[in-house]
C-alpha positions as CSV (number, residue, x, y, z in Angstrom):
1,M,-192.5,-69.2,51.2
2,T,-194.9,-66.4,52.1
3,M,-196.5,-65.2,55.3
4,T,-199.6,-63.0,55.5
5,T,-200.5,-60.8,58.5
6,S,-203.2,-58.1,58.5
7,A,-203.4,-58.0,54.7
8,T,-199.6,-57.7,54.4
9,T,-197.8,-60.5,52.7
10,R,-194.2,-61.4,53.4
11,Y,-192.1,-62.9,50.7
12,R,-188.8,-64.5,51.9
13,F,-185.6,-64.8,49.9
14,T,-186.0,-68.6,49.6
15,S,-183.6,-69.2,46.8
16,H,-180.7,-67.4,48.6
17,S,-181.6,-68.9,51.9
18,R,-181.3,-72.4,50.4
19,R,-177.9,-71.7,49.0
20,V,-176.7,-70.3,52.4
21,T,-178.1,-73.4,54.2
22,V,-176.2,-75.7,51.8
23,I,-172.9,-73.8,52.4
24,S,-173.4,-73.9,56.2
25,I,-174.1,-77.7,56.2
26,V,-171.0,-78.3,54.1
27,S,-168.9,-76.1,56.3
28,A,-170.2,-77.8,59.4
29,I,-169.3,-81.2,58.0
30,I,-165.8,-80.1,57.1
31,L,-165.3,-78.6,60.5
32,V,-166.5,-81.8,62.3
33,V,-164.3,-84.0,60.1
34,F,-161.1,-82.0,60.2
35,G,-161.7,-80.7,63.8
36,S,-161.9,-84.3,65.1
37,L,-158.8,-85.2,63.2
38,A,-156.9,-82.2,64.5
39,L,-157.7,-83.3,68.1
40,Q,-156.2,-86.8,67.5
41,P,-152.7,-87.5,68.9
42,V,-150.0,-86.1,66.6
43,V,-148.4,-89.5,66.2
44,N,-151.5,-90.8,64.4
45,I,-151.6,-88.0,61.9
46,G,-148.0,-87.1,61.4
47,P,-146.9,-84.1,59.4
48,L,-150.4,-83.5,58.1
49,V,-151.6,-82.1,61.5
50,L,-150.8,-78.5,60.6
51,V,-152.8,-78.8,57.3
52,I,-155.7,-80.4,59.0
53,F,-155.7,-77.8,61.8
54,L,-155.7,-75.0,59.2
55,L,-158.6,-76.5,57.3
56,A,-160.6,-76.9,60.5
57,I,-159.9,-73.2,61.4
58,A,-160.9,-72.1,57.8
59,A,-164.1,-74.2,58.0
60,L,-165.0,-72.6,61.4
61,A,-164.4,-69.1,60.0
62,V,-166.6,-69.8,57.0
63,L,-169.3,-71.4,59.2
64,L,-169.5,-68.4,61.5
65,I,-169.8,-66.0,58.6
66,V,-172.5,-68.1,56.9
67,L,-174.4,-68.4,60.1
68,F,-174.4,-64.6,60.5
69,V,-175.7,-64.2,56.9
70,Q,-178.3,-67.0,57.5
71,F,-179.6,-65.1,60.6
72,G,-179.9,-62.1,58.3
73,Y,-182.1,-64.0,55.9
74,I,-184.3,-65.2,58.7
75,R,-185.2,-61.5,59.4
76,A,-185.2,-60.6,55.7
77,G,-188.0,-60.4,53.1
78,V,-190.3,-58.2,51.0
79,W,-193.5,-57.1,52.8
80,I,-196.2,-55.9,50.4
81,G,-199.2,-54.4,52.1
82,P,-202.2,-52.2,51.3
83,D,-200.3,-49.0,52.0
84,E,-196.6,-49.6,51.3
85,V,-193.8,-52.0,50.3
86,R,-190.9,-52.7,52.7
87,V,-187.7,-54.5,51.8
88,Q,-185.2,-55.9,54.3
89,F,-182.2,-57.5,52.7
90,P,-179.3,-58.9,54.7
91,L,-176.5,-56.4,55.4
92,E,-178.7,-53.5,53.9
93,D,-180.8,-50.8,55.5
94,L,-184.5,-51.1,55.5
95,Q,-186.2,-49.8,52.3
96,Q,-189.7,-48.5,52.2
97,M,-192.0,-46.9,49.7
98,T,-195.7,-46.1,49.9
99,W,-198.1,-46.8,47.0
100,S,-199.0,-43.2,46.8
101,E,-195.3,-42.4,46.0
102,A,-194.7,-45.3,43.7
103,H,-195.2,-44.8,39.9
104,F,-194.1,-48.1,38.4
105,A,-192.2,-51.3,38.9
106,V,-189.5,-52.7,36.7
107,N,-188.5,-56.3,36.1
108,E,-185.3,-56.6,34.0
109,G,-186.3,-60.1,33.0
110,E,-185.0,-63.7,33.5
111,E,-182.5,-63.3,30.7
112,Y,-180.8,-60.4,32.5
113,L,-180.9,-62.3,35.8
114,H,-179.1,-65.3,34.1
115,F,-176.5,-63.0,32.5
116,S,-175.8,-60.9,35.5
117,K,-176.1,-63.7,38.1
118,G,-178.1,-61.2,40.2
119,R,-175.1,-59.1,41.1
120,E,-176.9,-55.8,40.3
121,G,-180.3,-56.8,41.5
122,L,-183.6,-57.8,39.8
123,G,-186.9,-55.9,40.3
124,H,-187.2,-52.2,41.3
125,L,-190.0,-50.0,42.4
126,F,-189.7,-46.4,41.2
127,S,-191.1,-43.0,42.2
128,D,-190.4,-39.7,40.6
129,T,-187.2,-39.1,42.6
130,R,-186.0,-42.5,43.9
131,Y,-186.4,-46.2,43.8
132,I,-186.1,-49.2,46.0
133,R,-184.5,-52.6,45.2
134,L,-186.9,-55.5,45.5
135,H,-184.1,-58.2,45.3
136,L,-186.2,-60.6,43.3
137,E,-183.0,-62.4,42.5
138,G,-183.1,-63.9,46.0
139,M,-186.5,-65.6,45.3
140,T,-187.6,-68.7,43.4
141,P,-189.3,-68.2,40.0
142,Q,-192.7,-69.0,41.5
143,Q,-192.2,-66.3,44.2
144,R,-191.1,-63.8,41.6
145,R,-194.3,-64.4,39.6
146,Q,-196.4,-64.0,42.8
147,V,-194.7,-60.7,43.7
148,E,-195.1,-59.4,40.1
149,Q,-198.8,-60.2,40.2
150,V,-199.3,-58.3,43.5
151,L,-197.2,-55.3,42.3
152,A,-199.3,-55.2,39.1
153,E,-202.4,-54.6,41.2
154,H,-201.0,-51.3,42.4
155,V,-198.6,-49.9,39.7
156,P,-197.7,-50.7,36.1
157,L,-195.2,-53.5,35.8
158,R,-192.7,-52.6,33.0
159,Q,-190.0,-54.6,31.3
160,P,-187.4,-52.4,29.5
161,Q,-186.7,-52.7,25.8
162,R,-183.1,-51.9,26.6
163,F,-181.2,-51.8,29.9
164,T,-177.6,-51.2,30.8
165,L,-175.3,-49.9,33.5
166,I,-173.7,-46.5,32.7
167,T,-171.7,-43.7,34.1
168,L,-173.5,-40.3,34.2
169,L,-171.5,-37.2,33.7
170,N,-172.1,-33.5,33.3
171,T,-171.0,-31.4,30.3
172,Q,-167.7,-30.6,32.1
173,G,-166.8,-34.3,32.1
174,Q,-167.3,-34.6,35.9
175,I,-168.8,-37.9,37.1
176,I,-172.3,-37.5,38.7
177,A,-172.9,-41.2,39.5
178,R,-172.8,-44.7,38.4
179,G,-176.2,-45.4,37.0
180,R,-178.9,-47.6,35.5
181,L,-180.3,-46.7,32.1
182,Y,-183.7,-48.0,31.0
183,L,-185.4,-47.5,27.6
184,F,-189.2,-48.2,27.7
185,E,-191.6,-47.8,24.8
186,Q,-192.1,-44.1,25.3
187,E,-189.7,-43.2,28.1
188,L,-186.0,-43.1,29.0
189,V,-185.2,-43.5,32.7
190,C,-181.8,-42.9,34.3
191,A,-181.2,-43.7,38.0
192,E,-178.3,-44.0,40.4
193,N,-177.2,-47.6,40.8
194,R,-175.8,-47.3,44.3
195,G,-175.9,-44.8,47.1
196,K,-179.1,-42.9,47.6
197,K,-180.8,-44.6,44.5
198,R,-181.8,-41.3,43.1
199,V,-183.8,-41.0,39.8
200,F,-182.0,-38.4,37.7
201,F,-184.6,-38.2,35.0
202,S,-187.6,-40.0,33.8
203,A,-188.1,-38.5,30.4
204,P,-190.8,-39.0,27.8
205,L,-189.0,-39.6,24.5
206,K,-190.8,-36.8,22.8
207,D,-189.2,-34.3,25.2
208,L,-185.6,-35.3,24.6
209,R,-183.5,-32.9,22.7
210,S,-180.0,-32.9,21.1
211,V,-179.5,-36.6,21.3
212,R,-176.1,-37.3,19.7
213,Q,-173.0,-39.4,19.9
214,V,-170.0,-37.8,21.6
215,D,-166.3,-38.7,21.7
216,P,-165.6,-41.9,23.6
217,F,-163.9,-41.9,27.0
218,H,-160.7,-43.8,27.6
219,I,-159.8,-45.5,30.8
220,G,-156.3,-46.8,30.3
221,N,-156.5,-48.9,27.2
222,L,-160.3,-49.3,27.5
223,E,-162.6,-47.3,25.3
224,C,-166.2,-46.6,26.3
225,E,-168.6,-45.0,23.9
226,A,-170.9,-42.2,24.9
227,F,-173.8,-40.1,23.9
228,S,-175.4,-36.9,25.2
229,L,-179.0,-35.6,25.5
230,T,-180.9,-32.6,26.8
231,Y,-184.0,-32.9,28.9
232,A,-185.8,-30.2,30.9
233,Q,-183.0,-27.8,30.0
234,E,-180.3,-30.1,31.5
235,T,-177.7,-31.7,29.4
236,Y,-176.4,-35.2,30.4
237,V,-173.5,-37.2,29.1
238,I,-174.0,-40.9,29.3
239,M,-170.9,-43.0,29.1
240,L,-171.5,-46.7,28.2
241,G,-169.0,-47.9,30.7
242,Y,-169.2,-48.9,34.3
243,E,-166.8,-49.2,37.2
244,T,-167.3,-52.3,39.4
245,T,-165.9,-51.9,42.9
246,I,-164.8,-55.1,44.8
247,A,-164.2,-54.9,48.5
248,T,-161.9,-57.5,50.2
249,N,-160.1,-57.8,53.5
250,L,-157.1,-56.2,51.8
251,G,-159.0,-53.2,50.7
252,T,-161.0,-52.3,47.6
253,S,-160.2,-52.7,43.9
254,S,-162.1,-51.6,40.8
255,R,-162.6,-52.8,37.3
256,W,-164.0,-50.8,34.3
257,S,-166.1,-52.5,31.6
258,P,-167.7,-51.2,28.4
259,T,-171.5,-51.6,28.6
260,G,-172.9,-50.8,25.2
261,N,-172.7,-49.3,21.8
262,A,-173.7,-45.6,21.5
263,Q,-175.1,-46.0,17.9
264,D,-177.3,-48.9,19.0
265,W,-178.8,-46.7,21.7
266,L,-179.3,-43.8,19.3
267,D,-181.0,-46.1,16.8
268,A,-183.3,-47.6,19.5
269,L,-184.2,-44.1,20.7
270,K,-185.0,-42.9,17.2
271,A,-187.0,-46.0,16.4
272,N,-189.2,-45.2,19.4
273,Q,-190.0,-41.8,17.8
274,G,-190.0,-38.2,18.9
275,I,-186.3,-37.2,19.1
276,N,-185.0,-34.0,17.5
């Protein structure tokens, strides 16, 4: 669904909204069924009354949370206008970028969306120093195509030859950030995956120096391969491993996963030419 006002078009997160609506309907039905049973005289229900009461409470809790999220989706969307792009996603701060600042947009592709289940986002708009998430994973395929067509009228729309999540370190082995690494035909881009969404470098391949594999990193029994490179007199160490943080009511937990093979990345970089 789209809405147009004063040459600005709003694209809603229709796919996500539909899922939330289904969950809210199911939760409401469960609440009505078990809530009505819980209110029946105990003699008619017997020892199951406690189980039924707990199910009704659980359904109510889920319904309240889902309704809160659903309200967020009512206000959410991507607004593409003649001067800027604005993105309001539920439970996130408003993102904005003017066309004069934007340099290119990235679509990681439907295969990546299917593989990642949208957990790390799909579709990003980049400037020299930062990017914004477009959250195309929340839209239907038809909406995604519409957004891509409009974006392509303002900036180049790129699909990376290779893409992975990485951990960026300095030469002392200190972690700089959890990041996103893109290889395009003539450019390598590294950006922060969370936080301020900084772009650390957007390097033409011909300007990369000292690209080589380095010793792997070990996190417990897990081995993550790595390589280093120098660009604009800065040396970066790229670990092909990523820490996923999971927040729950009981606190936060994390899990490390390997995200690639260093030699494969070196071969891909060399195949695209211009590396010493």
